Steps between C-alpha positions, in 0.01 A plus 500: 500500500617853420473805729182708475522861390140584408274750674233265638733291709252271675313413178824442315631280778178298482544466122856375545403243763205391285735454206731279705208276596348478150847437357539192717772620735271438798263205434174453688570423865837677501583724792618844387825651630449727799430873472861601549628278219227614260555866591875470435440319170258762368679794666186617681391533862355216704177701522475498120547123493239464772248699295583307180448170681170627639382572145593151379335341802177686418521365144534144624849462359669479841391407850652592833523243778540639847837409645608328180529746211350577159426225249400475135138394438426524128716647222203572274284688749644847457482530118140372497401729787627806313271429203197442724494860620295597193200284599219575742470348845188310385678358194791377710272355766296304246808361324659414835192292587513326160869419546432366846224271377718364220784442744266312735381280211860406425587461867233231534691293244860597573547593864718280717385393849810663646401835345152485650638410842744789484216744423294355784792569731521862390122543530509363855758753613342775712531854373768697678353723769529866413555435129366783285257458211774494237686222679186293551405545136846397388468180703157425352621568146789260562249227589315552172825511306599166652172348379552642152853358503363147537355540148849444360443774241774762526317759290189477718718540808674806360173658380336443837799650683502802270125562519500472878785753519327730250177497702689562821650814344180612323356821650152391383510185712328569832535159662757218497524326166495140621173559687344563160497128421573307819446517875801403701439199724171318444499529121867417465461192719207380288691576184803302615273207591353500150838528329638218711196285413554576127147637487504778239127576516512545876817711488361736238170523688685624807673767294178605324312529829775717647498726193119532507512619862726790414354848434 
């Protein structure tokens, strides 16, 4: 990576980090170097790196794990998310629901028992006391992304990640995006039961009922 000399430092830093991920330098699951190393590499302040990372986390490209560091989630999320800014909140919400239903249909056929058990474990974890709305929503979105991941379709996974990030950053959106098509505990438990039983009709019925209950 070369030093940054453009005016909008934080945005440029985010572009450079995004390029490193999409170029394959940091594959999915990779832990990024710490702030000091990245700041020295790009010749910017640690605060600039912190802001750039925050942008990429909001896009779904990176995730921060408390006490562990920052990790790569999906190399395709950021480019897709940029293009989605031109669409309305309603358009994105409707397509997100369609993607989710398709992913569930594939998950019924392709998911592994170990994947379902892992999601059950995450679902059973209590929410951290004092967590703000953004943190709780991030946790819920992660649950849905895990379900979509069991579809085995990388494009669906990337599109879901990008749409979720785009809705989270959409000023028109007035409530959390994942609540638009799924409640957190009861519906997800029923959905996981149906996927595990390889019952596509039941799984899709759970999703449809959750969507119909939304405003």
